[in-house]
N, C-alpha and C positions, 0 to 999 in steps of 0.2 A: 050193927056196925057197918056191914057191907053196903046196906041200903043208904046209910048216911054218907059214906064215902062216895058212892056213886052220884048222889045228888050234888055234893060239894064239887066233885070233879067236873060235872056238867056245867055248874054255875061259873067256875073259873074258866073253863074252855070258852064259854059264851063271852065272857069279859075280854079274854085274849083275842078272840076273833074280831073284836071291834077295833083293834089296832090297825091303823093304816100302814102300808109298807114303809112310808116315810117315818112315821112315829116309831115303828119297830126298829128301823135302822138307827135312828137317833138314840133311842133308849138303850139299845144293845151296845152302841159305842160308848155311852156313858158308863154302863156296867163294866165293859171291858177296861175302860180307863181306871175305874176303881180297883178292879182285880189286879191289873198290871202294877199298881202302886202298893198293893197289899203285901205286908211282910211274909205271910204264908206262901204266897205265889213267888215272891222274889227269892226266898230262901230255898224253895223246892228245886231239886235237880231233875226230878221226874214227876210228871203229872198224869193223872187219869182223868179223861174228859170225854163226854159224849159228842157225837156229831149231831148238831142240832137240826131240827125240822121246824119250820114255821108253824106256830107262833112262839116257839121256845126262844129264849135269849140266844142270839147268834153266837156260835162258838168258832166259826171259821177264822175270824180275825184273831181271836185269842190263840188258836193253834198256830197260825202263821207267826205271831209274835213269840210264842214259846220256842218254835224252831229257830227263829232269828237269835234268841237269847241262849241257844245251845242246850235247851232242856229236852229231855226225852219225853215224848208224847205217846201215851197209850190210850186206845179207845176200846170200848166193850164189844164183845161178840157174844150174842145170846145163844144159849144152848137149850132150845125148847124142850128136848126130851127130859132133861133133869131140872129145867126151870132155873138154871144157874147161868152165870156168865163168866167169861174170862177176858182179861184185857190183853191187847196185842199192840206191839210197838208200831207206830205209824210214822213214816218219814215223807210220805207224799199222799195227796188226795187221790192219786191214781191207784192206790192200794185198797180202795174202797169198792164195795159192790152194793147194789140196792137189793134189800131182802124184803120180807113181809112188811106190810103197813108202810111201805116207802122209806123204811129205815136204812141208813147207810152204815155198813159194818165192814170191818177189815176182812180182806180175802186171806184165808188161812194159809194158802200156799206161798204167799209172798210176805207174810208178817210173822213175827216171833212172839210167843206168849210172854207176858210179863207177870211175874209172881206178885201177889199182894204186897209182900214186904219190900219190893223194889219201887213201889210208888210212894213218893213223899207226900203228895197232896192229891186227894181224890175230890173232884168237883162233881157233886151229887145232884142229878136233876130232880125236878119235881113239878107238880102243878100248883100246890099251895104250901105256904110256910107260916109258922108262927115266929115271933121274934125270939122265942126260947130255943129256936133251932130245929123244931120238929117239922117234918115235911109230909105231904100227901103225895105219893108217887102216882104213876100212871096205871097202877093196878096189877102189874105182873109179878111184883115181889122180888124181882131180880136183884135190885140194889139192897133190899133188906137182907137177903141171903148173903150177898157179897160182903156187906158191912160187918157181918158176924165174924168173918175171918180177916178183916182188915184192921190194922192197929194204928195207921198213920193219921195225919190231919185231914179234916174234911171241911168243905164249904159248899154252899149252893149259890147259884146266880138266879136272881128273880127280878121281875118288874115289880115296882112298888104295889101295883094292883093285885099281886099274887099273895101279899101278906094278909093273913087272917088273924083275928083275935082268938079264934078257937078252931081247932080241927079235931076230927075223930082220931084220937091217939090210942094205940094198943100197947100192951106191955112189952112187946118185942121191938117197938119203934125206938130207934137211936137218934138223938139230935145231932146236927152238924155243928162244927166249931164256930162257924159264922155264916151269915147270909149277906151277900153283896147285892145291893139294888141300885137303881138309877138315882136314888136319893141318899145313898150312903151305906155304911156297913153296920150290921147288927151283930154284936157279940154276946151270946147268951151268958148270963152270970151264973 
């Protein structure tokens, strides 16, 4: 299973790396537009979302809009010793620091932890997705562990090219409630 996941991750990364900067910006804006119009996003008072790194769907514009709409925005802080993560409230991009692998995470001294029950909508990242809501993450298992203690609504943002007919799914994998792409919204039945 690990071998299969590794191969699929590599294939998806290769596809994503073919996106030009212009295509990436255009498609990310289309996805942001779909998200901002989605009832799950509109009803959420508090969202959990990652700080994106190219070539992931850009989340900076989404975070700006969430702040403008008066939503609480929390972003993940990875805790490598336990391989878990905690979300922390973010009110400014100045509250971020660059950590391992070029990831941007909240600075603990200037942000407050958000309990899982305080997040209405968790935007779950991934590399590959099925239309049934299953995802292939980046391999750390951080979100899989977090989702076990999170009971709110979930969705993922993806470029259409990240949708797969089949992914290596394991028994502990939990599907998201919907996937928003540049071509529309997929709601698993």
